[in-house]
KEKE-357036 format. One record per residue: residue in one letter; x negated, y, z negated of N, C-alpha, C in turn. Coordinates in steps of 0.2 Angstrom, whole numbers, padded with zeros to 4 digits, always signed. Layout:
<lomis>
aXYZXYZXYZ
...
</lomis>
This chain:
<lomis>
m-0017+0022+0086-0016+0023+0080-0011+0022+0079
k-0009+0023+0073-0001+0020+0072+0001+0026+0065
v+0006+0026+0065+0007+0030+0057+0014+0024+0053
r+0013+0025+0046+0020+0023+0045+0022+0027+0038
v+0027+0028+0039+0029+0032+0033+0034+0027+0026
n+0031+0028+0022+0032+0025+0014+0038+0029+0011
p+0043+0024+0014+0051+0028+0014+0052+0028+0007
p+0049+0025+0000+0052+0028-0005+0047+0032-0009
l+0043+0036-0007+0038+0043-0008+0044+0047-0001
c+0045+0047+0002+0049+0053+0006+0053+0056+0002
m+0049+0062+0003+0056+0069-0001+0061+0069+0003
g+0060+0070+0009+0065+0072+0015+0063+0081+0016
e+0056+0082+0015+0056+0089+0017+0056+0089+0026
r+0054+0086+0027+0054+0086+0035+0050+0088+0039
l+0045+0090+0036+0038+0094+0038+0036+0088+0044
c+0034+0085+0043+0031+0079+0047+0036+0077+0055
w+0042+0080+0055+0048+0081+0060+0045+0089+0063
k+0044+0092+0060+0044+0099+0063+0036+0099+0067
v+0031+0097+0063+0027+0096+0066+0023+0091+0074
s+0030+0086+0073+0026+0081+0076+0032+0079+0079
p+0037+0081+0081+0046+0081+0083+0042+0072+0088
e+0039+0072+0093+0036+0068+0099+0035+0060+0093
v+0031+0060+0084+0031+0055+0082+0036+0054+0077
f+0038+0057+0073+0042+0057+0066+0050+0059+0070
d+0056+0054+0067+0061+0056+0067+0064+0058+0060
v+0071+0059+0057+0073+0059+0052+0081+0054+0052
d+0081+0053+0048+0089+0050+0048+0094+0057+0045
e+0101+0052+0045+0106+0057+0044+0103+0061+0036
w+0101+0059+0033+0098+0061+0026+0092+0065+0022
g+0090+0064+0027+0083+0069+0032+0078+0066+0030
y+0079+0059+0031+0073+0057+0026+0067+0052+0031
a+0062+0054+0034+0056+0053+0040+0057+0047+0038
h+0055+0043+0048+0052+0037+0051+0049+0038+0057
a+0044+0033+0059+0041+0035+0065+0046+0034+0069
k+0044+0034+0078+0049+0036+0081+0046+0030+0086
v+0041+0030+0086+0035+0025+0089+0028+0022+0085
e+0027+0016+0087+0025+0011+0086+0020+0013+0086
n+0015+0014+0092+0007+0016+0093+0012+0025+0094
v+0005+0028+0090+0005+0033+0094-0001+0037+0098
p+0004+0041+0105+0001+0043+0111-0005+0048+0110
p-0010+0044+0115-0018+0052+0113-0013+0058+0113
e-0010+0059+0118-0008+0064+0116-0006+0069+0112
h-0002+0065+0106+0002+0067+0100-0004+0064+0093
e-0009+0061+0095-0012+0061+0089-0015+0065+0084
e-0016+0072+0085-0015+0078+0085-0009+0080+0079
s-0005+0080+0081-0002+0083+0078+0003+0076+0073
a+0002+0070+0073+0001+0067+0070+0000+0067+0064
r-0007+0069+0064-0013+0071+0059-0011+0075+0054
i-0009+0082+0059-0008+0087+0055-0001+0086+0050
a+0002+0081+0053+0009+0080+0048+0008+0076+0043
v+0002+0070+0042+0001+0065+0039-0004+0072+0033
e-0008+0075+0033-0009+0079+0030-0007+0085+0026
n-0001+0087+0031+0004+0091+0027+0011+0088+0022
c+0012+0082+0024+0016+0079+0018+0016+0079+0011
p+0019+0084+0008+0018+0085+0000+0017+0079-0003
m+0021+0073-0002+0022+0069-0006+0017+0062-0002
k+0013+0064+0002+0009+0058+0003+0012+0051+0005
a+0015+0050+0012+0021+0046+0011+0021+0043+0018
i+0016+0047+0021+0015+0044+0028+0006+0045+0028
v+0005+0036+0031-0003+0035+0031-0003+0033+0040
i-0010+0032+0040-0011+0032+0046-0017+0026+0048
m-0014+0022+0052-0016+0015+0051-0022+0016+0059
e-0028+0016+0058-0034+0015+0066-0032+0010+0069
e-0033+0007+0075-0033+0002+0078-0039-0001+0080
</lomis>
């Protein structure tokens, strides 16, 4: 599984980072990006929760 953040949609709420800090990080302005290209199996559930809770729907999951 992979995740991708669409930068123009991200509003810097940081919910993804709070829910799944192993998968997401934020820059100095608070905007999110994926830390990993492939989400490790042990972090897939938290990544899915982060995607579901993104208020701007700026994160997408890409199944392999």
